N, C-alpha and C positions, 0 to 999 in steps of 0.2 A: 505438340506445345515447342516452342523454340523461346528458348530464351537466349536470345542473340544480347543484347543487353545488362545481362545478369551480373556478369564483371564491372563492367561499367559504375554499374550501382555498386557494387564490392569495393572498388578502388576507391570510389566517392564516399562512401561512410566511413572507410578506414582512416584517410585522407582529414573529412572532418572531424574525428574522434582524436587522429594525431595532433589538428592545430588545436581545437578547443583545450585537451591538457598541455599542449605544451606553452601555450600561450598564459596559461596561469602559473605553470610552473616558470618560467621567462620572469613575467611580474611577480613572481614572488619574492624574488631576488631584490628588487627595482622600487617596491613600494612598503613603504614603514607601516607596519599593522598595530593595533594599540592592545595592550593586554586585555583588554574588557572584550573588542572582537576575536581575538585567538579564543576565549574563555567562551564564548556565543557559537564561534565554529566549533569548537570541541565540546557542544550539545547536540550538533545535526544528527549522528547516527544512533545518538537513544532518541531522539524523536524517531527518526522514520519507521524502527522498531513498529513499534507501537501503531503507525499509520500505514504500516502492510499488514498487520495482524487483524487487527479489527474488523475494517471491513469484509476480510475474510470467516472471521469468525462469526459476527451481527450478523451480516446481511445475508448468508447463503442461504436457502431455502433446503433444508435438509431432508434427508428419508425416513428417517426413523419415527414413526408416530409414535410410539411410547417414549423418547423424550423429547416430544414438542418439537422435533426438527430442529434440535438443535444438540446435535453430537459433537460439531464443531466445538461448539463451548465446555463440554465436558471432557475432550479433549484436551484444549487449551488450559483446562484445573489439573487436571491428571501432570501433563506433560511442565508443568511448571511445580508441581512437589517435587516431579520427579528429577529436575534439574535445580530446585536449590536442594535437595538432599546428595544427587552424585553429585553434581557439577561439572556433567561432562555435556559437550553441544551434541556429539554425535550419538550418543545414548539418547537424548531429551528426542532429538530428531528420529529416529528408527523407533523409539517406543510410541511417540505420538501418530507416528504412519501406520504401527501395528494395530494402535488400539483404534485407531480410526476404520480402518480396516475392517477390523472385528464390530464396531458398533454401525456399519454400513451395509 
C-alpha cells in the first residue's frame, strides 16, 4: 500500500484544527459575551459527559446472560459509588475497567 498523500491529510487536518481554534480565541477578545451566555457555555462539559456515557451503557449488547446483557450498567453503578466515596477519577476509571473485565 502506498500512503503518498497521508502527510497532506495530516497537515491539512492540523491546519484546519488550528484555524478553527485560533478563530474562537481571536474573536473572544473582540466580542462581548453576556453573563447569561457564559453561564450556558459553562454547562456544556457537564452535558457532554452523559451524552457519551448513556449510549455506551444502555445501547450496548452485552455478553453476560446472567446480568441480562447489561453488565455495563452494573459497572456504571459500582463506579459511581466508588467515585462518590473516593473522589478519584483515576481510581474510578481503573476500578470500572477491572469490574467490566471481570463481568465480561
